[in-house]
C-alpha positions as CSV (number, residue, x, y, z in Angstrom):
1,M,0.0,0.0,0.0
2,E,1.2,3.5,-0.8
3,I,0.5,5.4,2.4
4,Y,1.2,9.0,3.5
5,L,0.7,10.9,6.7
6,V,-1.3,14.0,5.9
7,G,-2.9,17.2,7.3
8,G,-2.5,18.4,10.8
9,A,0.0,15.8,11.9
10,V,2.5,17.0,9.3
11,R,1.7,20.7,10.0
12,D,2.2,20.4,13.7
13,S,5.3,18.3,13.5
14,L,6.9,20.9,11.4
15,L,5.8,23.6,13.9
16,K,7.3,21.3,16.6
17,L,3.9,21.2,18.4
18,P,2.4,18.0,19.9
19,V,0.7,15.8,17.4
20,E,-2.7,14.8,18.9
21,E,-3.9,12.6,16.1
22,R,-2.6,11.2,12.8
23,D,-4.6,10.8,9.6
24,W,-3.4,8.8,6.6
25,V,-4.2,8.9,2.9
26,V,-3.9,5.7,0.8
27,I,-3.1,5.8,-2.9
28,G,-4.1,3.2,-5.5
29,E,-6.5,1.1,-3.4
30,T,-10.2,0.5,-3.4
31,N,-12.9,-0.2,-0.8
32,E,-12.6,-3.9,-1.6
33,S,-8.9,-4.1,-1.2
34,M,-9.0,-2.2,2.1
35,L,-11.6,-4.6,3.5
36,R,-9.5,-7.6,2.4
37,Q,-6.6,-6.2,4.4
38,G,-8.7,-6.0,7.6
39,F,-9.6,-2.3,7.6
40,R,-13.0,-1.3,9.0
41,P,-15.1,1.2,7.1
42,V,-16.3,4.2,9.1
43,G,-16.9,6.9,6.5
44,K,-20.4,7.9,5.6
45,D,-19.8,10.5,2.9
46,F,-16.4,9.2,1.6
47,P,-14.2,6.1,2.0
48,V,-12.5,6.2,5.4
49,F,-11.3,3.2,7.3
50,L,-9.9,2.3,10.7
51,H,-6.6,0.4,10.8
52,P,-7.1,-3.1,12.3
53,D,-4.3,-2.5,14.9
54,S,-3.7,1.2,15.5
55,H,-7.4,2.2,14.9
56,E,-6.1,5.4,13.2
57,E,-8.0,6.8,10.2
58,Y,-7.0,5.8,6.6
59,A,-8.8,7.5,3.8
60,L,-8.6,6.7,0.1
61,A,-7.2,9.5,-2.0
62,R,-10.1,11.4,-3.5
63,T,-11.3,14.4,-5.5
64,E,-14.5,16.4,-4.9
65,R,-16.8,18.1,-7.3
66,K,-19.3,20.7,-6.2
67,T,-22.9,19.7,-6.9
68,A,-25.0,21.9,-4.7
69,R,-24.7,24.7,-2.2
70,G,-23.7,24.1,1.4
71,Y,-21.0,21.8,2.8
72,R,-22.8,18.5,1.9
73,G,-23.1,19.4,-1.8
74,F,-20.2,17.4,-3.2
75,A,-19.7,14.4,-5.4
76,V,-16.6,12.3,-4.3
77,D,-14.3,10.3,-6.6
78,A,-12.1,7.9,-4.8
79,A,-10.9,5.9,-7.8
80,P,-7.5,4.1,-7.6
81,D,-6.0,6.5,-10.1
82,V,-6.5,9.6,-7.9
83,T,-3.0,11.0,-7.2
84,L,-1.6,12.3,-3.9
85,E,-1.3,15.8,-5.5
86,Q,-5.0,15.7,-6.5
87,D,-6.0,14.7,-3.0
88,L,-3.9,17.5,-1.4
89,L,-5.4,20.1,-3.8
90,R,-8.9,19.7,-2.4
91,R,-7.8,20.6,1.1
92,D,-8.5,24.0,2.7
93,L,-5.1,25.6,3.6
94,T,-1.7,25.2,2.2
95,I,-0.3,24.4,5.6
96,N,-2.8,21.4,5.7
97,A,-2.0,20.3,2.2
98,M,1.3,18.6,2.9
99,A,2.1,14.9,3.2
100,M,4.9,12.8,4.7
101,S,6.1,9.5,3.3
102,A,7.1,6.5,5.4
103,E,10.8,7.6,5.0
104,G,10.0,11.1,6.4
105,Q,10.0,12.9,3.0
106,I,7.7,16.0,2.9
107,I,5.5,16.2,-0.2
108,D,4.5,19.9,-0.5
109,P,3.1,20.8,-3.9
110,Y,1.3,24.0,-2.9
111,G,3.8,25.9,-0.7
112,G,2.6,24.9,2.7
113,R,6.0,24.8,4.3
114,A,6.8,28.3,3.1
115,D,3.5,29.5,4.5
116,L,4.3,27.9,7.8
117,E,7.6,29.8,7.9
118,K,5.8,33.1,7.0
119,R,3.0,32.4,9.5
120,I,0.3,32.7,6.8
121,L,-3.1,31.0,6.6
122,R,-3.7,30.7,2.9
123,H,-6.2,28.8,0.8
124,V,-4.9,26.1,-1.5
125,S,-7.2,26.8,-4.5
126,P,-10.4,28.6,-5.6
127,A,-12.2,25.4,-4.6
128,F,-12.0,26.7,-1.0
129,A,-15.1,28.8,-1.8
130,E,-17.2,25.7,-2.4
131,D,-17.5,24.7,1.3
132,P,-18.8,27.4,3.8
133,V,-17.5,25.4,6.8
134,R,-14.0,26.5,5.7
135,I,-14.8,30.0,6.8
136,L,-15.3,28.7,10.3
137,R,-12.2,26.5,10.1
138,I,-10.0,29.4,9.0
139,A,-11.3,31.4,12.0
140,R,-10.6,28.5,14.3
141,F,-7.0,28.1,13.0
142,A,-6.6,31.9,13.7
143,A,-7.7,31.2,17.3
144,R,-5.2,28.4,17.6
145,Y,-2.2,30.0,15.9
146,Q,-2.5,33.7,16.4
147,R,-0.2,33.4,19.4
148,L,2.5,32.1,17.0
149,G,2.1,35.1,14.8
150,F,-0.1,33.6,12.1
151,T,-2.4,35.9,10.1
152,V,-4.9,35.2,7.3
153,A,-3.6,35.9,3.8
154,P,-5.3,39.0,2.3
155,E,-6.4,37.0,-0.8
156,T,-8.0,34.4,1.5
157,V,-9.9,37.1,3.4
158,A,-11.1,38.5,0.1
159,L,-12.3,35.1,-1.0
160,M,-14.1,34.6,2.3
161,R,-15.8,37.9,1.8
162,Q,-16.9,36.9,-1.6
163,M,-18.4,33.7,-0.1
164,V,-20.3,35.6,2.4
165,A,-21.6,38.1,-0.2
166,A,-22.7,35.1,-2.3
167,G,-24.8,33.8,0.6
168,E,-22.7,30.7,1.3
169,A,-22.5,31.4,5.1
170,D,-26.3,31.2,5.1
171,F,-26.0,27.5,4.4
172,L,-24.1,26.6,7.5
173,V,-26.1,24.2,9.6
174,P,-26.4,24.7,13.4
175,E,-24.6,21.5,14.3
176,R,-21.5,22.4,12.3
177,V,-21.5,26.0,13.6
178,W,-21.7,24.8,17.2
179,A,-19.1,22.1,16.7
180,E,-16.6,24.7,15.3
181,L,-17.5,27.2,18.0
182,V,-16.7,24.7,20.8
183,K,-13.4,23.8,19.2
184,A,-12.6,27.5,18.9
185,L,-13.5,28.1,22.5
186,K,-10.9,25.5,23.5
187,E,-8.1,27.3,21.5
188,P,-5.5,29.6,23.2
189,R,-6.9,32.8,21.6
190,P,-10.7,32.2,21.1
191,A,-11.4,35.9,20.5
192,A,-9.4,35.6,17.2
193,F,-12.2,33.3,15.9
194,F,-14.7,36.1,16.1
195,E,-12.2,38.8,14.9
196,T,-11.6,36.7,11.8
197,L,-15.3,36.2,11.1
198,R,-15.9,39.9,11.6
199,D,-13.1,40.7,9.2
200,C,-14.6,38.7,6.4
201,N,-18.2,39.9,7.2
202,A,-19.3,36.5,8.3
203,L,-20.0,37.4,12.0
204,A,-23.3,39.0,11.2
205,A,-24.5,36.0,9.3
206,V,-23.3,33.3,11.8
207,F,-23.4,35.0,15.2
208,P,-25.7,38.1,14.8
209,E,-26.0,38.4,18.6
210,I,-22.3,39.0,18.9
211,D,-22.0,41.2,15.8
212,R,-24.7,43.5,17.1
213,L,-22.5,44.5,20.1
214,F,-19.9,46.2,17.9
215,G,-20.3,49.9,17.6
216,V,-22.4,50.0,20.8
217,P,-20.9,52.4,23.4
218,Q,-20.6,51.9,27.1
219,P,-19.7,54.5,29.8
220,E,-16.0,55.3,29.5
221,K,-15.6,55.5,33.2
222,H,-16.2,51.8,33.7
223,H,-15.3,50.7,30.2
224,P,-12.2,52.6,28.8
225,E,-12.5,50.4,25.7
226,I,-16.0,51.9,25.2
227,D,-17.2,49.5,22.5
228,A,-19.4,46.6,23.8
229,G,-18.1,44.2,21.1
230,V,-14.5,44.9,22.0
231,H,-15.3,44.4,25.7
232,T,-16.9,41.0,24.9
233,L,-13.8,39.8,23.1
234,L,-11.5,41.1,25.9
235,C,-13.7,39.1,28.3
236,L,-13.4,36.0,26.2
237,N,-9.6,36.2,26.2
238,Q,-9.6,36.8,29.9
239,A,-11.8,33.8,30.4
240,A,-9.2,31.8,28.4
241,R,-6.5,33.0,30.8
242,L,-8.5,32.0,33.8
243,S,-10.0,28.7,32.7
244,N,-9.6,25.9,30.1
245,N,-13.3,25.1,30.4
246,P,-15.2,26.0,27.2
247,I,-18.4,26.3,29.2
248,V,-16.9,29.2,31.2
249,R,-15.6,30.8,28.1
250,F,-19.0,30.6,26.4
251,A,-20.6,32.2,29.4
252,A,-18.1,35.1,29.2
253,L,-18.7,35.5,25.5
254,T,-22.5,35.8,25.9
255,H,-22.9,37.6,29.2
256,D,-23.6,41.1,27.7
257,L,-25.9,40.2,24.8
258,G,-28.5,42.5,26.3
259,K,-26.4,45.5,25.4
260,G,-27.0,44.8,21.7
261,V,-30.7,45.6,22.1
262,T,-30.4,48.7,24.1
263,P,-32.3,51.6,22.4
264,K,-29.8,54.1,20.9
265,E,-31.4,57.0,22.9
266,N,-30.2,55.3,26.1
267,W,-26.5,54.9,25.0
268,P,-24.0,54.7,26.5
269,H,-26.1,53.3,29.4
270,H,-27.6,49.9,29.3
271,Y,-30.4,49.7,31.8
272,D,-31.6,46.2,32.7
273,H,-29.3,44.7,30.1
274,E,-28.9,41.6,32.3
275,H,-32.6,40.7,32.0
276,K,-33.0,41.8,28.4
277,G,-30.0,39.6,27.4
278,L,-31.8,36.5,28.6
279,A,-34.2,36.3,25.7
280,V,-31.4,37.0,23.2
281,L,-29.3,34.3,24.8
282,E,-32.2,31.9,24.7
283,A,-32.7,32.5,21.0
284,L,-29.0,31.9,20.3
285,C,-29.0,28.6,22.3
286,E,-32.2,27.5,20.5
287,R,-30.8,28.3,17.1
288,L,-27.4,26.6,17.6
289,R,-28.9,23.8,19.7
290,V,-26.5,24.6,22.6
291,P,-26.2,21.8,25.2
292,N,-27.9,22.6,28.6
293,T,-24.5,22.5,30.4
294,Y,-23.4,25.5,28.4
295,K,-26.7,27.3,28.4
296,A,-27.3,26.9,32.2
297,L,-24.1,28.7,33.2
298,A,-24.4,31.3,30.4
299,M,-27.9,32.2,31.7
300,Q,-26.7,32.5,35.2
301,V,-23.8,34.8,34.3
302,A,-25.9,36.9,32.0
303,R,-28.5,37.4,34.8
304,F,-26.3,37.8,37.8
305,H,-22.9,39.1,36.7
306,T,-23.7,42.7,37.9
307,H,-24.8,41.3,41.3
308,C,-21.4,39.5,41.5
309,H,-19.5,42.8,40.8
310,K,-21.5,44.6,43.4
311,A,-21.3,41.8,46.0
312,F,-20.0,44.0,48.8
313,E,-23.0,46.4,48.3
314,L,-25.8,43.8,48.2
315,R,-28.2,43.4,51.1
316,P,-27.9,40.1,52.9
317,G,-31.3,39.0,51.6
318,T,-30.4,39.8,48.0
319,L,-27.0,38.1,48.4
320,T,-28.7,35.0,49.9
321,D,-31.3,34.8,47.1
322,T,-28.6,35.2,44.4
323,L,-26.5,32.5,45.9
324,A,-29.6,30.2,46.2
325,A,-30.4,30.9,42.5
326,L,-26.8,29.9,41.7
327,G,-27.2,26.6,43.6
328,A,-24.5,27.6,46.0
329,F,-26.1,26.0,49.0
330,K,-26.2,22.5,47.5
331,P,-23.7,20.0,48.7
332,R,-21.9,20.1,45.4
333,H,-21.8,23.6,43.9
334,A,-19.0,23.4,41.4
335,Q,-21.0,25.7,39.1
336,L,-20.5,28.5,41.6
337,E,-16.7,28.4,40.8
338,D,-17.4,28.5,37.0
339,F,-19.8,31.4,37.6
340,L,-17.2,33.3,39.5
341,L,-14.5,32.7,36.9
342,A,-16.8,34.1,34.2
343,C,-17.6,37.1,36.3
344,E,-13.9,37.7,37.0
345,A,-13.3,37.5,33.2
346,D,-15.9,40.2,32.7
347,A,-14.3,42.5,35.3
348,R,-10.9,42.0,33.9
349,G,-12.1,42.3,30.3
350,R,-11.7,46.0,30.2
351,T,-8.8,48.1,29.0
352,G,-6.5,48.7,32.0
353,F,-8.3,46.3,34.3
354,E,-6.6,43.1,33.1
355,E,-4.5,42.5,36.2
356,R,-6.8,44.0,38.8
357,P,-7.8,41.7,41.7
358,Y,-11.3,40.5,42.0
359,P,-12.0,40.1,45.8
360,Q,-15.7,39.7,45.1
361,A,-15.1,36.0,44.2
362,D,-13.6,35.2,47.7
363,F,-16.4,37.1,49.4
364,L,-19.1,35.2,47.5
365,R,-17.3,31.9,48.3
366,G,-17.3,32.7,52.0
367,A,-20.9,33.9,52.0
368,A,-21.9,30.6,50.2
369,R,-20.1,28.6,52.9
370,A,-21.7,30.6,55.7
371,G,-25.2,30.1,54.2
372,A,-24.6,26.4,53.5
373,A,-23.4,25.9,57.1
374,A,-26.5,27.3,58.7
375,D,-28.1,24.6,60.9
376,T,-31.4,23.9,59.3
377,A,-32.1,20.7,61.2
378,S,-34.4,22.4,63.8
379,I,-36.5,23.9,61.0
380,L,-36.7,20.6,59.0
381,N,-37.7,18.8,62.2
382,G,-40.2,21.4,63.4
383,G,-43.8,21.8,62.7
384,L,-43.6,24.1,59.6
385,K,-45.0,22.9,56.3
386,G,-44.6,23.6,52.6
387,A,-43.4,27.1,51.7
388,E,-43.0,28.0,55.4
389,I,-40.0,25.6,55.6
390,G,-38.3,27.3,52.7
391,E,-38.8,30.8,54.0
392,A,-37.6,29.8,57.5
393,I,-34.4,28.3,56.0
394,R,-34.0,31.4,53.9
395,R,-34.2,33.7,56.9
396,L,-31.7,31.5,58.8
397,R,-29.2,31.8,55.9
398,I,-29.7,35.5,55.6
399,A,-28.7,35.8,59.3
400,A,-25.7,33.6,58.8
401,I,-24.5,35.6,55.7
402,N,-25.2,38.9,57.5
403,D,-22.9,37.7,60.4
404,F,-20.3,36.7,57.8
405,S,-20.5,40.0,56.0
406,K,-20.0,42.0,59.2
407,Q,-16.7,40.1,59.8
408,Q,-15.3,41.1,56.4
409,P,-13.0,44.1,55.9
410,N,-15.6,45.5,53.4
411,G,-18.5,44.6,55.7
């Protein structure tokens, strides 16, 4: 069998980065010959097989021909006479269109190695424009490699803009958008994903709720960066500094969506943006079919992030009710930690505030411990019934949190 290592494994090995998975392309074989050699078929849209021992993916070399709009509109030819160069030509970026032989020789017909050295993300051929998912992939690669100095080639940005203008981005299905977004949120510079989409005019088509924030002013006293969209991406990068959890990063990304629907006559103020943002966030989650684990934390952060910032000013009753809504009094309240990280990212996601301490987090942790430690046994074993029990426990926790607050330097 004529086999070559292809794609990301070649790219990352040349960048001296860890290779997480290896993909192989096979030249001159057929479905039948692969099955005879013990490979197990797994590809639905084109011939991909798992190696009988390593379980790595082996794909027959193929060409693709556009037959309809969207990312599924392709006819695949995986005949034995398809060459390695033809297979590499259908790939998205030059840096992903290299192969390595068993002897370690690099096959690079489209200048991928030179673009790696120049730190350029460049499309291989005009066929790039046939698949709208590639717009998202380019943006995701920007989020991954921006820290290494990579930029998108001007001609690739221009082609992406043409794709958007032609309506290709409108054919992106929710599952693929969400899948690419989650991958982008896990990258070192997730904000670069949205910067790239905005640069090629795709942000409005794919994430209109985020795009709507750009150009919306905020009070300069609290937000020296002024622009709500800029603030959102600053928050996202701060969340990436604070946590590897994409759920926390998603919550930081979506916490201020309500500012995008503030009437212009109220600018730069955003009254009740926390509540107004919930419906916007709900619509985004519905459209992209966002999993409940992501949605739940995002809703909490959107609703209560201002409460968190003003924790030292809250009345004990309001503080208690907020912590209860966050589930902080339950035996396992790991989500409180995620909530606090997202709120800290919001506080630090402002020009000049990046290194400022966020004592509100420790204060809320302490208040949650105080409220959870309140002895509710006498109430549960008393003669109260129904809602009376809940209200009595609430008053007990308010008292405990009030005592805790008075003991704090800010109390």
